[in-house]
C-alpha positions as a Markdown table, in Angstrom:
| # | Residue | x | y | z |
|---|---|---|---|---|
| 1 | Met | 113.9 | 53.8 | 144.4 |
| 2 | Lys | 114.2 | 54.3 | 148.2 |
| 3 | Gly | 113.8 | 57.9 | 149.1 |
| 4 | Thr | 112.7 | 58.9 | 145.6 |
| 5 | Val | 109.4 | 60.4 | 144.6 |
| 6 | Leu | 108.0 | 58.8 | 141.5 |
| 7 | Thr | 105.9 | 61.2 | 139.4 |
| 8 | Leu | 103.9 | 59.6 | 136.5 |
| 9 | Glu | 101.5 | 60.8 | 133.8 |
| 10 | Ile | 99.2 | 58.0 | 132.8 |
| 11 | Gly | 97.3 | 58.4 | 129.6 |
| 12 | Ala | 94.4 | 56.5 | 127.9 |
| 13 | Ser | 95.1 | 53.0 | 126.7 |
| 14 | Arg | 94.3 | 52.1 | 123.1 |
| 15 | Leu | 94.6 | 48.4 | 124.0 |
| 16 | Leu | 91.9 | 48.8 | 126.7 |
| 17 | Ala | 89.6 | 50.6 | 124.3 |
| 18 | Tyr | 90.1 | 47.9 | 121.7 |
| 19 | Ile | 89.4 | 45.1 | 124.3 |
| 20 | Leu | 86.2 | 46.9 | 125.4 |
| 21 | Val | 84.9 | 47.5 | 121.9 |
| 22 | Thr | 85.6 | 43.8 | 121.0 |
| 23 | Ile | 83.7 | 42.6 | 124.1 |
| 24 | His | 80.7 | 44.9 | 123.4 |
| 25 | Leu | 80.7 | 43.8 | 119.7 |
| 26 | Met | 80.7 | 40.1 | 120.8 |
| 27 | Ala | 77.8 | 40.8 | 123.2 |
| 28 | Ala | 75.9 | 42.5 | 120.4 |
| 29 | Gly | 76.6 | 39.6 | 118.0 |
| 30 | Ala | 75.4 | 37.0 | 120.5 |
| 31 | Leu | 72.3 | 39.1 | 121.1 |
| 32 | Leu | 71.5 | 39.2 | 117.4 |
| 33 | Leu | 71.8 | 35.4 | 117.3 |
| 34 | Ala | 69.6 | 34.9 | 120.3 |
| 35 | Asp | 66.1 | 33.5 | 119.9 |
| 36 | Met | 64.0 | 36.4 | 121.3 |
| 37 | Pro | 61.6 | 39.0 | 120.0 |
| 38 | Trp | 63.1 | 41.9 | 118.1 |
| 39 | Leu | 61.8 | 44.4 | 120.6 |
| 40 | Tyr | 63.8 | 42.8 | 123.4 |
| 41 | Arg | 66.9 | 42.6 | 121.1 |
| 42 | Ala | 66.6 | 46.2 | 120.2 |
| 43 | Ser | 66.3 | 47.2 | 123.9 |
| 44 | Trp | 69.4 | 45.2 | 124.8 |
| 45 | Leu | 71.3 | 46.5 | 121.8 |
| 46 | Ile | 70.6 | 50.1 | 122.9 |
| 47 | Ala | 71.8 | 49.2 | 126.4 |
| 48 | Ile | 75.0 | 47.6 | 125.0 |
| 49 | Ala | 75.6 | 50.7 | 122.8 |
| 50 | Ala | 75.1 | 53.0 | 125.8 |
| 51 | Gly | 77.5 | 50.8 | 127.9 |
| 52 | Leu | 80.1 | 51.0 | 125.2 |
| 53 | Gly | 79.8 | 54.8 | 125.0 |
| 54 | Phe | 80.2 | 55.0 | 128.8 |
| 55 | Thr | 83.2 | 52.7 | 129.1 |
| 56 | Val | 85.2 | 53.7 | 126.1 |
| 57 | Arg | 85.1 | 57.5 | 126.6 |
| 58 | Ala | 88.7 | 58.7 | 127.3 |
| 59 | Pro | 89.4 | 58.9 | 131.0 |
| 60 | Gly | 91.9 | 61.7 | 130.5 |
| 61 | Thr | 95.4 | 62.0 | 131.9 |
| 62 | Leu | 96.0 | 60.9 | 135.4 |
| 63 | Lys | 99.0 | 62.4 | 137.2 |
| 64 | Leu | 100.4 | 60.4 | 140.1 |
| 65 | Arg | 103.0 | 61.1 | 142.7 |
| 66 | Cys | 104.2 | 57.9 | 144.5 |
| 67 | Arg | 106.0 | 58.9 | 147.7 |
| 68 | Pro | 108.8 | 56.8 | 149.3 |
| 69 | Asp | 106.7 | 56.4 | 152.5 |
| 70 | Gly | 104.1 | 54.5 | 150.4 |
| 71 | Gly | 101.7 | 57.5 | 150.2 |
| 72 | Leu | 100.0 | 58.3 | 146.9 |
| 73 | Asp | 99.1 | 61.8 | 145.6 |
| 74 | Val | 96.8 | 62.6 | 142.6 |
| 75 | Trp | 97.0 | 65.9 | 140.6 |
| 76 | Ala | 93.5 | 67.5 | 140.9 |
| 77 | Ala | 92.3 | 71.1 | 140.7 |
| 78 | Asp | 95.8 | 72.4 | 140.1 |
| 79 | Asp | 97.3 | 70.8 | 143.3 |
| 80 | Trp | 98.5 | 67.5 | 144.6 |
| 81 | Leu | 95.8 | 65.7 | 146.7 |
| 82 | Glu | 96.8 | 62.9 | 149.0 |
| 83 | Val | 94.6 | 59.8 | 148.4 |
| 84 | Arg | 94.3 | 56.5 | 150.2 |
| 85 | Leu | 95.4 | 53.5 | 148.1 |
| 86 | Leu | 92.9 | 50.7 | 148.7 |
| 87 | Pro | 94.1 | 47.2 | 149.5 |
| 88 | Asp | 92.1 | 45.8 | 146.5 |
| 89 | Thr | 94.6 | 47.4 | 144.1 |
| 90 | Leu | 95.9 | 44.6 | 141.8 |
| 91 | Val | 99.3 | 44.4 | 140.1 |
| 92 | Trp | 100.2 | 41.9 | 137.4 |
| 93 | Ser | 103.0 | 41.8 | 134.9 |
| 94 | Arg | 101.0 | 43.4 | 132.1 |
| 95 | Cys | 98.2 | 45.2 | 134.0 |
| 96 | Ala | 97.7 | 47.2 | 137.1 |
| 97 | Val | 94.2 | 48.0 | 138.5 |
| 98 | Leu | 94.7 | 51.1 | 140.7 |
| 99 | Arg | 92.0 | 51.6 | 143.3 |
| 100 | Tyr | 92.2 | 54.8 | 145.5 |
| 101 | Gln | 89.8 | 57.0 | 147.4 |
| 102 | Arg | 90.0 | 60.8 | 147.7 |
| 103 | Pro | 89.3 | 62.1 | 151.2 |
| 104 | Glu | 86.3 | 64.2 | 150.2 |
| 105 | Arg | 84.6 | 61.4 | 148.2 |
| 106 | Arg | 82.7 | 58.4 | 149.4 |
| 107 | Arg | 83.2 | 56.3 | 146.3 |
| 108 | Ala | 86.5 | 54.8 | 145.3 |
| 109 | Glu | 88.0 | 55.5 | 141.9 |
| 110 | Thr | 89.5 | 52.8 | 139.7 |
| 111 | Arg | 92.0 | 53.1 | 136.8 |
| 112 | Val | 93.1 | 50.2 | 134.7 |
| 113 | Ile | 96.7 | 50.8 | 133.6 |
| 114 | Leu | 98.0 | 48.8 | 130.7 |
| 115 | Pro | 101.6 | 49.0 | 129.3 |
| 116 | Asp | 100.5 | 51.4 | 126.5 |
| 117 | Ser | 99.2 | 53.9 | 129.1 |
| 118 | Leu | 102.7 | 55.2 | 129.9 |
| 119 | Ala | 106.4 | 54.6 | 129.0 |
| 120 | Glu | 107.6 | 51.0 | 129.5 |
| 121 | Asp | 110.1 | 52.0 | 132.2 |
| 122 | Asp | 107.5 | 54.1 | 134.1 |
| 123 | Phe | 105.1 | 51.1 | 134.0 |
| 124 | Arg | 107.7 | 48.9 | 135.5 |
| 125 | Arg | 108.5 | 51.5 | 138.2 |
| 126 | Leu | 104.8 | 51.9 | 139.0 |
| 127 | Arg | 104.4 | 48.1 | 139.4 |
| 128 | Val | 107.4 | 47.8 | 141.6 |
| 129 | Trp | 106.2 | 50.8 | 143.8 |
| 130 | Leu | 102.7 | 49.3 | 144.1 |
| 131 | Arg | 104.1 | 45.9 | 145.0 |
| 132 | Phe | 106.7 | 46.9 | 147.5 |
| 133 | Gln | 106.4 | 50.5 | 148.8 |
| 134 | Ala | 102.6 | 50.7 | 148.8 |
| 135 | Ser | 102.0 | 47.2 | 150.3 |
| 136 | Ala | 104.6 | 47.9 | 153.0 |
| 137 | Ala | 102.8 | 51.2 | 153.9 |
| 138 | Ala | 99.5 | 49.4 | 154.0 |
| 139 | Gly | 101.0 | 46.8 | 156.3 |
| 140 | Arg | 102.2 | 49.5 | 158.6 |
| 141 | Ser | 98.8 | 51.2 | 158.7 |
| 142 | His | 97.0 | 47.9 | 159.5 |
| 143 | Ala | 99.5 | 47.1 | 162.3 |
| 144 | Ala | 98.9 | 50.5 | 164.0 |
């Protein structure tokens, strides 16, 4: 992978949508069983439904370019934009939580990447790149 640019197209995850729907349904079920006035229950059910609508909406396709120097680019507005990979990015065997910040924005962006978001081999390559290339680049930038 050394010296190679890794370009990935990350789609929406059905598994993540399923998990989010299940959690929201469990919260609604627990609320229906709670001993509280119906007005409060109705208010909380509306909030849960709004939260579900907000979290399950399809995030769209994310195009990434992982550079050999540890840099990360995101496809935005018909061009590659260099972003800063944040140190709180997490990598596990079946999940990656990508945290990055665009230069013109104050808030960081987060993308949960599960194995069904992209091809299996691409998911493995992304995990390896995040673990080794990106962490090495972060170490170099902290040392400077």
